[in-house]
N, C-alpha and C positions, 0 to 999 in steps of 0.2 A: 372936789366934787368928794361930798363924804358916802357910805357904804351906804346907810339910808338911804339916800339922792341919788344912788347908784339903781339901788333895788327898784327906789320909782318912777324913776326914767325907762325901767326894763334892762337895766344892761342886765342886772344879774336875775335873770330870768333865763336857764335854758331852752332850749325848747321844746326836750320832752317835758319839763316843767309845764308850757304855754296847751302843751296840745291836752294834756293831763289836767289843764283848768279848764277845755270845750271836754274833753271826759267828764268830767266831776258835776258838770253842765246837765249832760245826757242821762246823767246816773238820776239826779235831782225832779229830772225832766219825769225820767218813767217813774220814779215814785209817785209823784205828783198823781199819771196816769192809773196808777193803780190806787193810790187813794183819794182823794180830796178830789179831785181834775177826772175822775171815770164817766160821772153821770153826765160831766157839762161834756167832754168828750162823744161820748153815747149820739147824744143831741145832733151834732152838731154833723155827724156820721148818715146820724135820719134823713137831717135835711138834705146834708149831698140827696140822700136815696131819693128819700120826696121830688126834688130839682127832675132829678134823672127820668123819674116815672112819666110826669109830664113837660116832659121833652125838654125845661130846663139845661143852662148850660152853668158850670162856676165859670166866677167871675172875679180872680185873681185881681186884686192891687198892692202896689206897694212905693214907696221912694227909695232909692237911695242904692243901699245894700238892702233894706229890703225886698226893696222893687225887682234886683237881682234873683233874691231866692221866691220872691214868687212868679215867677217866668222857667221857672227850672218847677217847682209846686206843680203851677198851669199843666206843664210838658206831664208830667208822670202823675196825673190825674187821667192825663186826654189819653194815654198811653197803657191804662188799665182800665176803661173803658167808663169810665165820668166827662166825658166832653168841655171842656176847660181852654177858654182864653186870658191871657195876661190883658189889664185896662195901667196907663200909664196914670197917674193919679193927676200931671201936671195939662199934658193932650187931655185929661177927660174936660177938666173945664175949660176947654176950649173947643168940645163941638163932639170930643170921642165917647161923650158917656154914652152918645144915642147907641151904643154895639147895646144896652144893655136892655134887657124886656122882661118885661111879668110872668114871671115861674125861672128866674135866676138865680139863684145862689149866691151873693159876692163873699171874698175872704178877701182881709183886711188887713196887711203886715203890718206892725209898727209898733216899735218897741216901747217907744216914749209912751204911746197913743196919744199924742198930738201934733202929729206931722199936721202941716199948716196944707198942704194940699189937700189930705185924706180930708181934714175938718169940713174944707170949703163943699165935700162932696156929700157929706152926710144928709143930709135935706133927702140929695135927690138917691142918693142909695136906700133908702129908706123906704121914699116911694116909690119908685120903678121894680126895686126887687124882690127877691117873696121871701130875703130872710139875711141877715150880715152874721160874720163870721169872723171876728177877729182874733188874733195873737199878737200878747201884748204881755209886755213885763212891769205896765203897771194896771191893776183891774180895779183903781179907783180912777181911770182917768178918763176923759172925752170921749175916744175910742168904745173901748172897751164897756163905759156904763149905756150906750146908748147900743151896742149891739146886740143878737137877741141870745148870741154863745159868745162869751169868752175866755179863752183860753189861756192861760196863764205859761207866760215861755220867761220868765225873767230869772236870772241869773247869779249866782252869789258876785260875782265880777267877772268882767270882759276879758280873755287873755289877750293880755295885753301890760306892759306895766305901769301905762298910765289909768289905766282903767275906761279908757275910753273908745278905743275904738270897734265897733260893732263886729265881733270874732264868737264870742261861746254864744253871744247873744241871735248870733243872726244863723248858727249852727243846728241851736234846739228848735229855729222856727221854721230847719231845713229839713231835721228830723219829723218832727210833729206833722207837717205837708203828706212825709212821708209816709208817717203813721196813718192817715183819714184815707189819706189818699188808697193805703192797701186795702184797710180796712172795710171802705169800702165795695173794693171791690170783692173781696171774700161775701162777705152780706149777698153782691149779687151773684154769687155762686161763678162767678168769672173762671173759665176754666185757661189753660194752656194755649189749644186749640184758636182763643177770643182771642191770647196773648198774638198769635204769629199774623193773625188777621191783623190787626194794629203797626207790625214789624216785616213787612213784605222785606226790605233791604237790607242787604249788609249779611256779615255770620251768623246773629244774632234769626234774620228769618230763617234763611237758609237750617238750621238748625232745628225751626218748629214747622216748616212750610211740612204740609201733606204730599203722604204719594203723588196724589193728581196730580197733583204742583210740578214735578218733575218728570213725571215717567213720560214715555214715548209710547203715543197713542194714534188711533186710525195705521193712515198707508207704512209711518216708518214702524209699523212692528211686523216681524217676519213670520209668516204663517207658514204652512202644507196642511197637505188630509193626509189623515191614516196611507189609503194606497198610493203614496208619491214616491215617486222613484227616487232612489239614496244620490243621482248628477241632481236630480233638479231639487234637492231637498242642499244639497253645496251650495247652488248655484242663489240660494234665496239668503241660506246663510252671508253668505260673502256680501251678497247686492246692498242685503242692510246694515250689516256690520255690527253686529248684536253679540257675536260671539255663540251666537245659538237661535234657534231656529220652534217657535210654537205648534202643537198639532192639532188642531182643529174639525173638529167635526160640528157643524149649522150652527160652527160661532164658541160653541164648546169647549174650553181644553179636554183633549183629552190624556197629552203628552209633552216631553220637553227633548230637544235634543241640544244637545250644545256642542263645542267645541271640543271640550277633554270625550264625551259618547263616545264624537266621532274615534277620536283619534283611537281610542282604545278599540274601537270595534275595528278598524283597519286593523290595529294590533294583532286581534285574535284572528280574523281572518281575512286579512288582505285585500286581494282584488276581489275576493267571493265578495265583501261587506256590500259593492255596487250591485251587488243585486237584492238586493234587500228594501223594504217600504220603511218609509220611515212608520208606520205603527210598528215593522219589531224593531230596527231598532232606538225608539225612541223610551224615554223617563217615563210609567206612566203615575208615577209618586211623587209629582214635582214641589216644591215648597211655594208655596203662593202668599199674598198680599192683599190684601183691601187699596183700595183706591182713597179710602176715607184716613187710614195710618197715619202716624206722623213718619217723615225721613230718614230720623234717627231710629224708628223701630225698624224699616227695610235697611239701612247700616247694621245695626246688630245682627241680622239676622242674614245678612249674606256676608258676615266677615267671621259668626258658629259656623256657618256653614261651608265656608272656602269655597264661597263659589261666588259668580259676577253678573246675577242676574235674577232677576225676581217676576216669574210674572201677575200681574196686579187682575185679578178675578171676581166680578160680584157676587153675590151669595147661591146667585144661579149657577155659577162656575164659566162663567160668559168673560171673554179675555174682555178687558177694558183697557190694556198695554203692556206695559213692557219696562221696567225699573234697571238700570245697570250700574253697577260702581263709579264710572267714571259720574255720572248725574247726584249722584250726593257727594262727592269730592267738598271739604268743606263744612259738611255735616259733621256740628258734636254731638256723637251717644252720648243721653240725660234716662 
């Protein structure tokens, strides 16, 4: 094999060179989005927004490698507030197209724009769906010309020595799908709180959880009155096992007594500390937090103040719960 044949077969391309080919494809895609394709992309965003406003969904379809990318795009749309699903084109012609409802927007991925399984669906997609958006490398293809909006995913070459395997083109499709999903979410005003509601599990869910999701509430909250004796204060702190107790009057927070407060009181007054009441021993200006705050905010306060618990109160100072440092393990600061 000569040097030219070796290069054409991919033998002369380093892994770094292959990655640079994909990076170049993304740079070219970004340039089109800033230029000639900006209007088409904005129309695609508006179609997806309109679909959501009418309770429609985004139905993403593609065959082979494009189908795998389509599944990821559908998942990204759903996780950023645009209900979406993946429709396998081969299964669709055997009945699964029944999932498509009036008001749905279809996003079809096909590098060539001539994928047989998708073309067989074209008439049905146009008849049943609200609009058709395509990701194609050839804007003169059958799929692109039949679409309401055709977005150009063309690449100078695939990141493959033979310029055959779908690599740079599928990377461009993936990036374009991410851009569409995020652009729609930004137009909707999608917030971190909304994202948290759609990601309740795992590390991400805990990072974006609200204080109300992690706090102790109801009978789990230690509570004494200002006139409660220190013996009873100690019993309440011990039984609820949060290392502190709230001091409340008519449901409103009056102060907090922590393990540290109790220890300092005993060091100062010895046995005489037991003659005190909760109102005399409490910290009357404890740090509090609202139930609607992110758990990461609670963790930041605990670490800054070097304390282990925060009392959760409403706008009237009524106690809603207690969030403890242990409840926030696994939460990341943001």
